[in-house]
C-alpha positions as CSV (number, residue, x, y, z in Angstrom):
1,M,-62.6,-115.9,92.9
2,Q,-65.0,-117.9,91.1
3,P,-64.5,-120.4,88.8
4,P,-64.9,-119.7,85.1
5,V,-68.3,-121.0,84.2
6,I,-67.7,-123.9,81.6
7,H,-70.2,-124.3,78.5
8,S,-70.5,-125.6,74.8
9,M,-69.9,-122.7,72.5
10,K,-73.2,-122.7,70.7
11,G,-74.5,-119.5,68.6
12,P,-74.7,-118.2,65.3
13,S,-74.2,-120.8,62.6
14,M,-70.8,-120.0,60.3
15,S,-69.8,-122.4,57.6
16,D,-66.0,-122.9,57.3
17,L,-64.3,-121.6,54.3
18,L,-62.1,-123.7,51.6
19,V,-59.3,-120.8,50.1
20,R,-56.7,-122.4,47.2
21,L,-53.5,-121.3,48.2
22,Y,-51.6,-122.0,44.8
23,D,-53.5,-119.7,43.1
24,L,-54.2,-116.4,46.0
25,P,-54.4,-112.3,43.9
26,D,-50.9,-110.6,44.3
27,V,-52.2,-108.6,46.8
28,R,-49.5,-107.1,48.3
29,T,-50.3,-105.2,50.9
30,E,-47.0,-104.6,53.1
31,E,-45.8,-102.6,50.7
32,K,-48.8,-100.3,51.2
33,I,-48.3,-100.7,55.0
34,A,-44.6,-100.1,55.0
35,S,-45.4,-96.6,54.0
36,H,-46.7,-96.0,57.4
37,G,-43.7,-97.9,59.0
38,I,-45.4,-100.9,59.3
39,T,-44.0,-104.6,59.0
40,V,-45.9,-107.8,59.0
41,R,-43.7,-110.8,59.8
42,R,-43.1,-114.2,61.5
43,A,-42.9,-114.2,64.9
44,M,-40.0,-115.5,66.8
45,A,-40.8,-117.8,69.6
46,A,-38.7,-115.4,71.8
47,E,-41.3,-112.8,71.7
48,A,-44.7,-115.3,72.5
49,H,-44.2,-113.6,76.2
50,I,-45.5,-110.5,74.5
51,V,-47.9,-111.4,72.0
52,L,-49.8,-114.1,73.8
53,P,-51.0,-111.2,76.8
54,W,-51.9,-109.2,74.0
55,I,-53.9,-111.1,72.4
56,E,-55.7,-112.2,76.2
57,R,-56.1,-108.3,76.2
58,H,-57.4,-107.1,72.8
59,F,-59.3,-110.4,72.0
60,Y,-61.4,-114.1,73.0
61,N,-59.4,-116.3,75.6
62,P,-59.5,-119.2,73.4
63,W,-57.4,-117.2,70.5
64,V,-54.5,-117.3,73.6
65,S,-54.8,-120.9,73.5
66,E,-54.6,-121.8,69.8
67,A,-51.6,-118.5,69.1
68,T,-50.1,-120.9,71.9
69,R,-50.3,-123.8,70.0
70,A,-48.6,-121.9,66.5
71,F,-46.1,-120.5,68.7
72,T,-45.0,-123.9,69.1
73,R,-45.0,-125.3,65.4
74,S,-41.6,-125.5,63.8
75,P,-41.4,-122.9,62.1
76,V,-43.5,-120.3,64.1
77,M,-47.0,-119.8,62.1
78,V,-47.6,-116.9,64.3
79,W,-47.4,-113.6,62.1
80,I,-47.2,-110.2,63.4
81,A,-47.5,-106.6,62.5
82,V,-45.5,-104.1,64.6
83,R,-45.1,-100.3,64.4
84,H,-42.2,-98.7,65.6
85,N,-41.8,-101.9,68.8
86,E,-46.1,-101.6,69.2
87,L,-48.1,-104.8,68.4
88,L,-50.9,-103.7,65.8
89,G,-52.4,-107.2,65.4
90,F,-51.6,-111.1,64.6
91,A,-52.5,-114.2,62.7
92,C,-51.3,-117.7,62.8
93,A,-52.3,-120.8,61.2
94,D,-51.9,-124.4,62.1
95,C,-53.9,-124.1,65.6
96,S,-57.0,-125.5,65.8
97,M,-56.4,-127.7,63.4
98,R,-53.7,-128.3,60.7
99,G,-54.3,-126.4,57.7
100,F,-56.7,-124.2,59.5
101,F,-55.9,-120.1,59.4
102,G,-56.7,-117.9,62.0
103,P,-57.6,-116.7,65.0
104,T,-56.8,-113.4,63.7
105,G,-57.3,-109.7,64.6
106,V,-56.1,-106.2,64.5
107,A,-56.5,-103.7,67.8
108,K,-59.2,-101.2,67.9
109,A,-56.9,-98.2,66.8
110,A,-55.3,-99.4,64.7
111,R,-58.2,-100.4,62.4
112,G,-58.6,-99.5,58.5
113,Q,-55.3,-99.6,57.3
114,G,-54.7,-102.9,55.5
115,I,-53.0,-104.8,58.4
116,G,-56.1,-106.9,58.6
117,E,-55.6,-107.6,54.8
118,A,-51.8,-107.5,55.1
119,L,-51.9,-110.5,58.1
120,L,-54.3,-112.3,56.0
121,F,-52.4,-112.9,52.7
122,T,-48.7,-113.2,53.8
123,T,-50.4,-116.0,56.6
124,L,-51.8,-117.8,53.8
125,R,-48.7,-117.5,51.7
126,G,-46.2,-118.6,54.4
127,M,-49.7,-121.6,54.2
128,R,-48.6,-122.4,50.5
129,E,-44.6,-122.4,51.2
130,A,-45.2,-125.0,53.6
131,E,-46.4,-126.8,51.1
132,Y,-50.1,-126.3,51.5
133,A,-52.5,-126.5,49.1
134,Y,-55.7,-125.3,50.4
135,A,-56.2,-123.7,53.7
136,V,-59.6,-123.9,56.2
137,I,-60.7,-120.9,57.8
138,G,-63.0,-122.8,60.4
139,G,-66.1,-120.7,62.5
140,V,-65.9,-117.3,60.2
141,G,-66.4,-114.5,62.0
142,P,-66.2,-111.3,59.5
143,L,-67.4,-113.1,56.4
144,A,-67.6,-109.9,54.2
145,F,-63.7,-109.5,55.1
146,Y,-62.9,-112.7,54.0
147,R,-65.7,-112.8,51.0
148,K,-64.2,-108.8,50.2
149,H,-60.4,-110.0,49.6
150,L,-60.0,-114.3,48.8
151,D,-62.1,-116.3,46.1
152,A,-63.4,-118.8,49.5
153,I,-66.4,-121.4,49.0
154,D,-68.4,-122.4,51.8
155,I,-67.3,-126.1,52.8
156,P,-70.8,-127.8,53.1
157,G,-73.0,-129.2,56.4
158,S,-69.9,-127.0,57.9
159,E,-72.2,-124.8,59.9
160,E,-70.8,-125.9,63.4
161,S,-67.8,-126.5,62.2
162,I,-65.0,-128.0,64.7
163,Y,-65.9,-125.2,67.4
164,G,-69.4,-126.5,68.2
165,P,-68.8,-128.3,70.9
166,M,-65.7,-126.6,72.1
167,L,-65.9,-125.7,76.1
168,H,-65.0,-121.7,76.7
169,D,-65.5,-119.5,79.8
170,D,-67.9,-116.5,79.7
171,K,-65.7,-113.9,78.4
172,G,-67.6,-113.4,75.1
173,R,-66.4,-113.9,71.9
174,D,-67.7,-110.1,69.4
175,F,-67.0,-110.8,65.4
176,D,-67.5,-107.0,65.2
177,D,-64.0,-106.7,66.8
178,F,-62.1,-108.5,63.9
């Protein structure tokens, strides 16, 4: 077995976004997806052994590291979307840095049902309840998704973000795989 190739995470420039948490739109997507039997809720620490391998299978290796950190927060800063005991998506906060939203992702087969939007707003409301006035969405990938749902602004000079010099292995990230 060869060791992973480690290199700096350089790629297309993506600005960080700043979101005001004190005046989030009153979006209740959780109610819409509940009609499909989907629940969005804060994960329990005892679920980390299920959630973390699921993230590794479906997404980007560094997200496992970030979600691991979110599971160590008190309260846990991981939200999950579940239908009939099946994990469909996740969202985290306070991972890379305090006050940061993300990572977040929805399984390919579950997309287009409003799960991503429900996870976004549930997590942002959780951050507001934790007394944050603003959230940073760092190194934004699916920019159109955030622009559609939030009145977020680009943070000037943040194109490299905190992720610019980050080391990572060869398992790439496809931002279309939101």
